Backbone as a printed PyTorch tensor [residue, N CA C, xyz], in Angstrom:
tensor([[[ 80.8320,  67.7850,  98.4420],
         [ 80.2010,  68.6780,  99.3250],
         [ 81.0910,  69.0530, 100.4060]],

        [[ 81.2620,  70.3320, 100.8100],
         [ 82.1280,  70.6680, 101.9080],
         [ 81.2880,  71.1070, 103.1870]],

        [[ 81.9470,  71.1510, 104.4030],
         [ 81.3470,  71.4270, 105.5880],
         [ 81.5460,  72.9480, 105.9870]],

        [[ 80.7370,  73.5500, 106.6410],
         [ 80.7250,  74.9310, 107.1820],
         [ 81.0700,  74.9540, 108.6000]],

        [[ 81.8280,  75.9110, 109.0760],
         [ 82.1470,  75.9830, 110.5180],
         [ 81.8620,  77.3670, 110.9660]],

        [[ 81.1230,  77.5250, 112.0660],
         [ 80.9190,  78.6830, 112.7650],
         [ 81.7080,  78.7430, 114.0530]],

        [[ 82.5780,  79.6200, 114.2610],
         [ 83.4900,  79.7670, 115.4450],
         [ 82.9930,  80.6850, 116.4210]],

        [[ 83.0440,  80.3210, 117.7540],
         [ 82.7210,  81.1260, 118.7480],
         [ 83.6070,  81.1620, 119.8280]],

        [[ 83.9540,  82.2740, 120.4630],
         [ 84.8820,  82.3190, 121.6380],
         [ 86.2440,  82.5690, 121.2870]],

        [[ 87.1980,  82.2870, 122.2800],
         [ 88.6260,  82.6180, 122.1720],
         [ 89.3190,  81.9080, 123.1650]],

        [[ 90.5860,  81.9970, 123.4210],
         [ 91.3280,  81.2920, 124.4320],
         [ 92.7600,  81.2150, 124.1250]],

        [[ 93.5440,  80.5380, 124.9250],
         [ 95.0380,  80.5180, 124.6620],
         [ 95.3580,  79.3700, 123.6660]],

        [[ 94.6650,  78.3080, 123.6590],
         [ 94.9020,  77.3820, 122.4130],
         [ 94.3400,  77.9360, 121.0810]],

        [[ 94.9840,  77.5830, 119.9880],
         [ 94.3280,  78.0690, 118.7460],
         [ 92.8140,  77.5790, 118.5550]],

        [[ 92.5400,  76.5650, 119.0600],
         [ 91.1040,  75.9940, 118.8460],
         [ 90.2830,  76.2170, 120.0350]],

        [[ 90.9260,  76.8340, 121.0850],
         [ 90.1110,  77.0240, 122.4340],
         [ 88.9260,  77.8950, 122.2190]],

        [[ 87.7610,  77.5100, 122.7270],
         [ 86.6080,  78.3890, 122.6760],
         [ 86.0490,  78.6410, 121.3720]],

        [[ 86.3920,  77.6910, 120.4410],
         [ 85.8000,  77.7620, 119.1320],
         [ 84.7050,  76.8420, 118.8360]],

        [[ 83.6190,  77.2950, 118.3500],
         [ 82.3480,  76.3930, 118.1070],
         [ 82.4990,  75.8310, 116.6280]],

        [[ 82.2640,  74.6280, 116.5740],
         [ 82.3310,  73.9300, 115.3030],
         [ 80.8680,  73.6060, 114.8860]],

        [[ 79.9800,  74.6320, 114.5900],
         [ 78.6720,  74.3870, 114.1730],
         [ 78.7770,  74.0670, 112.6170]],

        [[ 78.3930,  72.8450, 112.3490],
         [ 78.6590,  72.6020, 110.9050],
         [ 77.4390,  72.5740, 110.0400]],

        [[ 77.5860,  72.9350, 108.8340],
         [ 76.4880,  72.9170, 108.0110],
         [ 77.0140,  72.6600, 106.6040]],

        [[ 76.1540,  72.7250, 105.6110],
         [ 76.6200,  72.3840, 104.2070],
         [ 76.9890,  73.6950, 103.4480]],

        [[ 78.0030,  73.6260, 102.6070],
         [ 78.2360,  74.8200, 101.8130],
         [ 78.0240,  74.3400, 100.2970]],

        [[ 78.1150,  75.3350,  99.5150],
         [ 77.9300,  75.0630,  98.1390],
         [ 76.6910,  75.8230,  97.5310]],

        [[ 76.5050,  75.6820,  96.2650],
         [ 75.3500,  76.4340,  95.6320],
         [ 74.0760,  76.0160,  96.1640]],

        [[ 73.9200,  74.8520,  96.6710],
         [ 72.4260,  74.3390,  97.0020],
         [ 72.3680,  74.6860,  98.5950]],

        [[ 73.4120,  75.0260,  99.3840],
         [ 73.2090,  75.4190, 100.6550],
         [ 72.6450,  76.7580, 100.9670]],

        [[ 71.9290,  76.9960, 101.9170],
         [ 71.2630,  78.3510, 102.2620],
         [ 72.4680,  79.2870, 102.6980]],

        [[ 72.1990,  80.6230, 102.1760],
         [ 73.2270,  81.5910, 102.3650],
         [ 73.6910,  81.7830, 103.6790]],

        [[ 72.7680,  81.6220, 104.7580],
         [ 73.1780,  81.8240, 106.0910],
         [ 74.1490,  80.7780, 106.6750]],

        [[ 74.3660,  79.6200, 105.9930],
         [ 75.2080,  78.6410, 106.4580],
         [ 76.4750,  78.6500, 105.7460]],

        [[ 76.6620,  79.5400, 104.8480],
         [ 77.9350,  79.6460, 104.0730],
         [ 78.9980,  80.5730, 104.7730]],

        [[ 80.1150,  80.1010, 105.1990],
         [ 81.1090,  80.8900, 105.7070],
         [ 81.2780,  80.6610, 107.2920]],

        [[ 82.0580,  81.5370, 107.9510],
         [ 82.4350,  81.2860, 109.3680],
         [ 82.1090,  82.5900, 110.1200]],

        [[ 81.6060,  82.4220, 111.3330],
         [ 81.1730,  83.5630, 112.2110],
         [ 81.9850,  83.2940, 113.5040]],

        [[ 82.8150,  84.2060, 113.9850],
         [ 83.5330,  84.1080, 115.2150],
         [ 82.9430,  85.1070, 116.1880]],

        [[ 82.5260,  84.6430, 117.4120],
         [ 82.1130,  85.5070, 118.5510],
         [ 83.0290,  85.4540, 119.6530]],

        [[ 83.5980,  86.5090, 120.0610],
         [ 84.6440,  86.6750, 121.1610],
         [ 83.9780,  86.5500, 122.5150]],

        [[ 84.7940,  86.0550, 123.4670],
         [ 84.2470,  85.8970, 124.8090],
         [ 83.8160,  87.2070, 125.4130]],

        [[ 84.4100,  88.2600, 124.9750],
         [ 84.0910,  89.5710, 125.3820],
         [ 82.7190,  90.0870, 124.9960]],

        [[ 82.3030,  89.5430, 123.8750],
         [ 80.9420,  89.8620, 123.3750],
         [ 79.7860,  89.1640, 124.2030]],

        [[ 80.1500,  87.9570, 124.5360],
         [ 79.1950,  87.1490, 125.3740],
         [ 79.1380,  87.8480, 126.8080]],

        [[ 80.3850,  88.2210, 127.3160],
         [ 80.3820,  88.9410, 128.5860],
         [ 79.5590,  90.1510, 128.5260]],

        [[ 79.7090,  91.0310, 127.5500],
         [ 78.8250,  92.2520, 127.4220],
         [ 77.3750,  92.0100, 127.3470]],

        [[ 77.0010,  90.9270, 126.6260],
         [ 75.5530,  90.7010, 126.5090],
         [ 75.0160,  90.2410, 127.8540]],

        [[ 75.7470,  89.3560, 128.6000],
         [ 75.3430,  88.9230, 129.8530],
         [ 75.3050,  90.0020, 130.9110]],

        [[ 76.2990,  91.0260, 130.8240],
         [ 76.3290,  92.0620, 131.7930],
         [ 75.1010,  93.1010, 131.6540]],

        [[ 74.8260,  93.3470, 130.3190],
         [ 73.7290,  94.1520, 130.0830],
         [ 72.4810,  93.4640, 130.5070]],

        [[ 72.2870,  92.2300, 130.1050],
         [ 71.0540,  91.5570, 130.5280],
         [ 70.8810,  91.5380, 131.9620]],

        [[ 71.8880,  91.2900, 132.7180],
         [ 71.8260,  91.1180, 134.2680],
         [ 71.3870,  92.4830, 134.8000]],

        [[ 71.8840,  93.6640, 134.2620],
         [ 71.6550,  95.0600, 134.7420],
         [ 70.1760,  95.5040, 134.4840]],

        [[ 69.4450,  94.7770, 133.5510],
         [ 68.1390,  95.1430, 133.1580],
         [ 67.1790,  94.5310, 134.2700]],

        [[ 67.4950,  93.7040, 135.0880],
         [ 66.6410,  93.0660, 136.0390],
         [ 66.4280,  94.0090, 137.2350]],

        [[ 65.1110,  94.3040, 137.5740],
         [ 64.8210,  95.1270, 138.7460],
         [ 65.4250,  94.5200, 140.0510]],

        [[ 65.9040,  95.2570, 140.8790],
         [ 66.5490,  94.7430, 142.1130],
         [ 68.0270,  94.5860, 142.0900]],

        [[ 68.6810,  94.6740, 140.8590],
         [ 70.0990,  94.6500, 140.7070],
         [ 70.5850,  96.1830, 140.8390]],

        [[ 71.4520,  96.4920, 141.8640],
         [ 71.9690,  97.7220, 142.0000],
         [ 73.2590,  97.8050, 141.0450]],

        [[ 74.1690,  96.8920, 141.0820],
         [ 75.3590,  97.0360, 140.2810],
         [ 75.9990,  95.5390, 140.2390]],

        [[ 76.9390,  95.3530, 139.3690],
         [ 77.6700,  94.2260, 139.1940],
         [ 79.0720,  94.4570, 139.5870]],

        [[ 79.7120,  93.3290, 140.1960],
         [ 81.1260,  93.4270, 140.7060],
         [ 81.2890,  93.2230, 142.1360]],

        [[ 82.3760,  92.5590, 142.4720],
         [ 82.6680,  92.4650, 143.8960],
         [ 83.2250,  93.8230, 144.4420]],

        [[ 83.3990,  94.0270, 145.6910],
         [ 83.8370,  95.2160, 146.3720],
         [ 85.0110,  95.8860, 145.6150]],

        [[ 86.1370,  95.2340, 145.4820],
         [ 87.3700,  95.8270, 144.9060],
         [ 87.1860,  96.0980, 143.3800]],

        [[ 86.5680,  95.2000, 142.8600],
         [ 86.2890,  95.4900, 141.3770],
         [ 85.4940,  96.6170, 141.1370]],

        [[ 84.3790,  96.8920, 141.9840],
         [ 83.5510,  98.1170, 141.8660],
         [ 84.2480,  99.3340, 142.2250]],

        [[ 85.1570,  99.2050, 143.1950],
         [ 86.0050, 100.4110, 143.5580],
         [ 86.9690, 100.8560, 142.5080]],

        [[ 87.6890,  99.9190, 141.9080],
         [ 88.5050, 100.1380, 140.8670],
         [ 87.7600, 100.4910, 139.7450]],

        [[ 86.5880,  99.9630, 139.3880],
         [ 85.9240, 100.4460, 138.3360],
         [ 85.3750, 101.8530, 138.2760]],

        [[ 84.9500, 102.1840, 139.5110],
         [ 84.5170, 103.5570, 139.7670],
         [ 85.6040, 104.6010, 139.5850]],

        [[ 86.9180, 104.2450, 139.9640],
         [ 87.9750, 105.1630, 139.6390],
         [ 88.2940, 105.1600, 138.2400]],

        [[ 88.2370, 104.0620, 137.5990],
         [ 88.6110, 103.9630, 136.0760],
         [ 87.6720, 104.6840, 135.2680]],

        [[ 86.3550, 104.6740, 135.7550],
         [ 85.2330, 105.4250, 135.0150],
         [ 85.4530, 106.9850, 135.0200]],

        [[ 86.0820, 107.4350, 136.0960],
         [ 86.2830, 108.8760, 136.2530],
         [ 87.5060, 109.3720, 135.4220]],

        [[ 88.4390, 108.4910, 134.9020],
         [ 89.5370, 108.7400, 134.0290],
         [ 89.0180, 108.7570, 132.6030]],

        [[ 89.2830, 109.9730, 131.9550],
         [ 88.7480, 109.8490, 130.5270],
         [ 89.2680, 108.6670, 129.7700]],

        [[ 88.3050, 108.1400, 129.0320],
         [ 88.6800, 106.9270, 128.1490],
         [ 88.8930, 105.6630, 129.0180]],

        [[ 88.7080, 105.6980, 130.3310],
         [ 88.9720, 104.4200, 131.1400],
         [ 87.7410, 103.6200, 131.4330]],

        [[ 86.5490, 104.0610, 131.0910],
         [ 85.3120, 103.4140, 131.6180],
         [ 84.7330, 102.3680, 130.6710]],

        [[ 85.5670, 101.8720, 129.7580],
         [ 85.1310, 100.8040, 128.7790],
         [ 84.8170,  99.4890, 129.3640]],

        [[ 85.3240,  99.0790, 130.5840],
         [ 85.0680,  97.8350, 131.1760],
         [ 83.9200,  97.7660, 132.0260]],

        [[ 83.2220,  98.8010, 132.2480],
         [ 82.0250,  98.9840, 133.0970],
         [ 81.0050,  97.8220, 132.7800]],

        [[ 80.7580,  97.5950, 131.6080],
         [ 79.6670,  96.5280, 131.2180],
         [ 80.0300,  95.1930, 131.6240]],

        [[ 81.2480,  94.8610, 131.6110],
         [ 81.7680,  93.4700, 131.8290],
         [ 82.3170,  93.2960, 133.2660]],

        [[ 82.1830,  94.2830, 134.0400],
         [ 82.6660,  94.4140, 135.4440],
         [ 81.7650,  93.3680, 136.3070]],

        [[ 82.3510,  92.3050, 136.8890],
         [ 81.6050,  91.3840, 137.6410],
         [ 81.0130,  90.2410, 136.8320]],

        [[ 81.4790,  90.1480, 135.5140],
         [ 81.0350,  89.0990, 134.6180],
         [ 82.2360,  88.2250, 134.2890]],

        [[ 82.1270,  86.9920, 134.2930],
         [ 83.0380,  86.0200, 133.7680],
         [ 82.3900,  85.0270, 132.9280]],

        [[ 82.8150,  84.6850, 131.6940],
         [ 82.3100,  83.7810, 130.7900],
         [ 83.3000,  82.7040, 130.3780]],

        [[ 82.8000,  81.5370, 130.1550],
         [ 83.5730,  80.4420, 129.5680],
         [ 82.6930,  80.0700, 128.3960]],

        [[ 83.4700,  80.0590, 127.2270],
         [ 82.7760,  79.7350, 125.9480],
         [ 83.3260,  78.5490, 125.4070]],

        [[ 82.5120,  77.5120, 125.0400],
         [ 83.0210,  76.2550, 124.4190],
         [ 82.5300,  76.2360, 123.0110]],

        [[ 82.5440,  75.0330, 122.5120],
         [ 82.2090,  74.8890, 121.0680],
         [ 80.7370,  75.2680, 120.7690]],

        [[ 79.8020,  74.8950, 121.6550],
         [ 78.4060,  75.1030, 121.3970],
         [ 77.7790,  75.6540, 122.6640]],

        [[ 78.5290,  75.7610, 123.7680],
         [ 77.9530,  76.0860, 124.9900],
         [ 78.6750,  77.2580, 125.7200]],

        [[ 77.9810,  77.9160, 126.5870],
         [ 78.6100,  78.9370, 127.4450],
         [ 78.1910,  78.8600, 128.8540]],

        [[ 79.1950,  79.2170, 129.8060],
         [ 78.7240,  79.2980, 131.2370],
         [ 79.0710,  80.6670, 131.6290]],

        [[ 78.2750,  81.3660, 132.5100],
         [ 78.3590,  82.5720, 132.9000],
         [ 78.4420,  82.7040, 134.4480]],

        [[ 79.4070,  83.4900, 135.0330],
         [ 79.4500,  83.8180, 136.4450],
         [ 79.3720,  85.1900, 136.7190]],

        [[ 78.4830,  85.6970, 137.5620],
         [ 78.2050,  87.0100, 137.8880],
         [ 78.3360,  87.2870, 139.3250]],

        [[ 78.9790,  88.4890, 139.6730],
         [ 78.9850,  88.9230, 140.9820],
         [ 78.1540,  90.1540, 141.0900]],

        [[ 77.1230,  90.1300, 141.9100],
         [ 76.1250,  91.1460, 141.9140],
         [ 75.9320,  91.8450, 143.2160]],

        [[ 75.2970,  93.0760, 143.2630],
         [ 74.8940,  93.6660, 144.4560],
         [ 73.3910,  94.0130, 144.1910]],

        [[ 72.6440,  93.5780, 145.1800],
         [ 71.1810,  93.7890, 145.1070],
         [ 70.7030,  94.8500, 146.0020]],

        [[ 69.5200,  95.3900, 145.6590],
         [ 68.8740,  96.4590, 146.4330],
         [ 68.3480,  95.8220, 147.7390]],

        [[ 68.4000,  96.6110, 148.7920],
         [ 67.8130,  96.1410, 150.0060],
         [ 66.2430,  96.0240, 149.8170]],

        [[ 65.7990,  94.8990, 150.4970],
         [ 64.2760,  94.6860, 150.3840],
         [ 63.7900,  93.7290, 149.3920]],

        [[ 64.6530,  93.5830, 148.3270],
         [ 64.1400,  92.5880, 147.2780],
         [ 64.3710,  91.1400, 147.6450]],

        [[ 63.6580,  90.2970, 147.1820],
         [ 63.7840,  88.8550, 147.4320],
         [ 65.0370,  88.4690, 146.4310]],

        [[ 66.1340,  88.0130, 147.1410],
         [ 67.3520,  87.6700, 146.3500],
         [ 67.0510,  86.4720, 145.4750]],

        [[ 66.2800,  85.5160, 145.9980],
         [ 65.9030,  84.3920, 145.1660],
         [ 65.2460,  84.8110, 143.9030]],

        [[ 64.2750,  85.7270, 143.9850],
         [ 63.6480,  86.1140, 142.8690],
         [ 64.4500,  86.9860, 141.9120]],

        [[ 65.2870,  87.7680, 142.4850],
         [ 66.0900,  88.5450, 141.5060],
         [ 67.1000,  87.6330, 140.8280]],

        [[ 67.6750,  86.7250, 141.6110],
         [ 68.6130,  85.7470, 141.0290],
         [ 68.0020,  84.9420, 139.7990]],

        [[ 66.6590,  84.5100, 140.0340],
         [ 65.9180,  83.7960, 139.0070],
         [ 65.7160,  84.7200, 137.8210]],

        [[ 65.3910,  85.9340, 138.0120],
         [ 65.1260,  86.9100, 137.0070],
         [ 66.4660,  87.1980, 136.1460]],

        [[ 67.5880,  87.2200, 136.9260],
         [ 68.8530,  87.3830, 136.2450],
         [ 69.1780,  86.2130, 135.2550]],

        [[ 68.9260,  85.0250, 135.9090],
         [ 69.3490,  83.7790, 135.1190],
         [ 68.4270,  83.8060, 133.7700]],

        [[ 67.1060,  84.0180, 133.9430],
         [ 66.2800,  84.0500, 132.8370],
         [ 66.6780,  85.0460, 131.8650]],

        [[ 66.9430,  86.2980, 132.2150],
         [ 67.2630,  87.2230, 131.2290],
         [ 68.5940,  87.0780, 130.6600]],

        [[ 69.6010,  86.5440, 131.3470],
         [ 70.9300,  86.4250, 130.8300],
         [ 70.9500,  85.0770, 129.7970]],

        [[ 70.2210,  84.1520, 130.1450],
         [ 70.1440,  82.9860, 129.2950],
         [ 69.3720,  83.3000, 127.9910]],

        [[ 68.3230,  83.9490, 128.1850],
         [ 67.5570,  84.4080, 127.0440],
         [ 68.3350,  85.2440, 126.0720]],

        [[ 68.9470,  86.3030, 126.5530],
         [ 69.8080,  87.2560, 125.7260],
         [ 70.9000,  86.5040, 125.0860]],

        [[ 71.7310,  85.8150, 125.7700],
         [ 72.8620,  85.1870, 125.2260],
         [ 72.4930,  84.1440, 124.1180]],

        [[ 71.4870,  83.3610, 124.4000],
         [ 71.1170,  82.2590, 123.5250],
         [ 70.4990,  82.9810, 122.2510]],

        [[ 69.7150,  84.0300, 122.3490],
         [ 69.0750,  84.6120, 121.2900],
         [ 70.0700,  85.3190, 120.4700]],

        [[ 71.0100,  85.9480, 121.0680],
         [ 72.0000,  86.7940, 120.2260],
         [ 73.1660,  86.0050, 119.7570]],

        [[ 73.5130,  84.7830, 120.3960],
         [ 74.6760,  84.1500, 119.8880],
         [ 74.4470,  82.6520, 119.3570]],

        [[ 73.3580,  82.1660, 119.6410],
         [ 73.0770,  80.8800, 119.2590],
         [ 73.7340,  79.8520, 120.1100]],

        [[ 74.4560,  80.2590, 121.0980],
         [ 75.1160,  79.2910, 122.0100],
         [ 74.0650,  78.8730, 123.0540]],

        [[ 74.2450,  77.5420, 123.6470],
         [ 73.4120,  77.1620, 124.7560],
         [ 74.1190,  77.5370, 125.9860]],

        [[ 73.4220,  78.1260, 126.8670],
         [ 73.9460,  78.6010, 128.1830],
         [ 73.6520,  77.5370, 129.1710]],

        [[ 74.6850,  76.7800, 129.5850],
         [ 74.4780,  75.6440, 130.4740],
         [ 74.3070,  76.0260, 131.8630]],

        [[ 74.9450,  77.1770, 132.3590],
         [ 74.7000,  77.5260, 133.6590],
         [ 75.0810,  79.0880, 133.8190]],

        [[ 74.2320,  79.7010, 134.9020],
         [ 74.5150,  81.1340, 135.1900],
         [ 74.7050,  81.0600, 136.7510]],

        [[ 75.9800,  81.1780, 137.2420],
         [ 76.2110,  81.1920, 138.6540],
         [ 76.2730,  82.6050, 139.2070]],

        [[ 75.5050,  82.8430, 140.3110],
         [ 75.3810,  84.2370, 140.7420],
         [ 75.8770,  84.2410, 142.1990]],

        [[ 76.9060,  85.1020, 142.4620],
         [ 77.3480,  85.3010, 143.7750],
         [ 76.8570,  86.7430, 144.1250]],

        [[ 76.0540,  86.8580, 145.3060],
         [ 75.5340,  88.0820, 145.8310],
         [ 76.6020,  88.5500, 146.8290]],

        [[ 77.3400,  89.6750, 146.4420],
         [ 78.3940,  90.1420, 147.1840],
         [ 78.0190,  91.2310, 148.2810]],

        [[ 76.8950,  91.8910, 147.9560],
         [ 76.5390,  92.9590, 148.8840],
         [ 74.9880,  93.2950, 148.7730]],

        [[ 74.5600,  94.1070, 149.6710],
         [ 73.1980,  94.6350, 149.6140],
         [ 73.2940,  96.1710, 149.7580]],

        [[ 72.7780,  96.8580, 148.6950],
         [ 72.7710,  98.2940, 148.7740],
         [ 71.6060,  98.7950, 149.5990]],

        [[ 71.9750,  99.5590, 150.6100],
         [ 71.0300, 100.1640, 151.5540],
         [ 70.5440, 101.3140, 150.9900]],

        [[ 69.2660, 101.7490, 151.1880],
         [ 68.6720, 103.1310, 150.7750],
         [ 69.4770, 104.3640, 151.2670]],

        [[ 69.9500, 104.2860, 152.4270],
         [ 70.5530, 105.5260, 152.8610],
         [ 72.0840, 105.6020, 152.5950]],

        [[ 72.5780, 104.5570, 151.8340],
         [ 74.0210, 104.6170, 151.2960],
         [ 74.0870, 105.6880, 150.3210]],

        [[ 75.2380, 106.3620, 150.2160],
         [ 75.4310, 107.3890, 149.1750],
         [ 75.6530, 106.6650, 147.8800]],

        [[ 75.0290, 107.1370, 146.7710],
         [ 75.3970, 106.4510, 145.4430],
         [ 76.6990, 106.6740, 145.0890]],

        [[ 77.4250, 105.5480, 144.7020],
         [ 78.8090, 105.5660, 144.4230],
         [ 79.1100, 106.3850, 143.1070]],

        [[ 78.1800, 106.5680, 142.2330],
         [ 78.2870, 107.2440, 141.0520],
         [ 78.3950, 108.7850, 141.2180]],

        [[ 77.7890, 109.2370, 142.3700],
         [ 77.8000, 110.6920, 142.5990],
         [ 79.2060, 111.2790, 142.8420]],

        [[ 79.5630, 112.2890, 142.1530],
         [ 80.8390, 113.0380, 142.4090],
         [ 80.9070, 113.5850, 143.7950]],

        [[ 82.1020, 113.5610, 144.3730],
         [ 82.2400, 114.3360, 145.6730],
         [ 82.1530, 115.7210, 145.5640]],

        [[ 81.3430, 116.2930, 146.5230],
         [ 81.1860, 117.7380, 146.6310],
         [ 82.4000, 118.4320, 147.2350]],

        [[ 82.8750, 119.4050, 146.5910],
         [ 84.0260, 120.2070, 147.1810],
         [ 83.5150, 121.0960, 148.2150]],

        [[ 84.4900, 121.6080, 149.1520],
         [ 84.1040, 122.5030, 150.2030],
         [ 83.9970, 123.9650, 149.6340]],

        [[ 84.6070, 124.1760, 148.5730],
         [ 84.5900, 125.5260, 147.9930],
         [ 83.7710, 125.5530, 146.6930]],

        [[ 82.9370, 126.5570, 146.5490],
         [ 82.2490, 126.6670, 145.3090],
         [ 82.4560, 128.0130, 144.6520]]])
């Protein structure tokens, strides 16, 4: 009887970030355990970024400079592909993942409640979609978006029409 390996992650070493979820293979083994599945770190980062943005009270993700460069990159045709993972860093091990998030919250919300909601949503989404155990979700609140601040996504109005 042989063993099955499911690989998750990536890294600089050939075996870095690879999950060795072992199962049986052969005619008597269930079909879902036969073969190898690889999940890249970027996939986990996208899942975590989308899950964090779904939580009410989150204005955006990313620290100040990352948001500024991201806003400029999004205005360039074909340059906005990193918006989902802006402010998200993940570390993927054999069976576990850790997530670090830089967030901007809306003024007036309870930061503790929003952070709890983000943790719950990110852990649920990553574990459900990847099968990895999320061991921690670290959240750094970098800014508070005030109601009277101009939305950064709005294009600048020209003087001439």
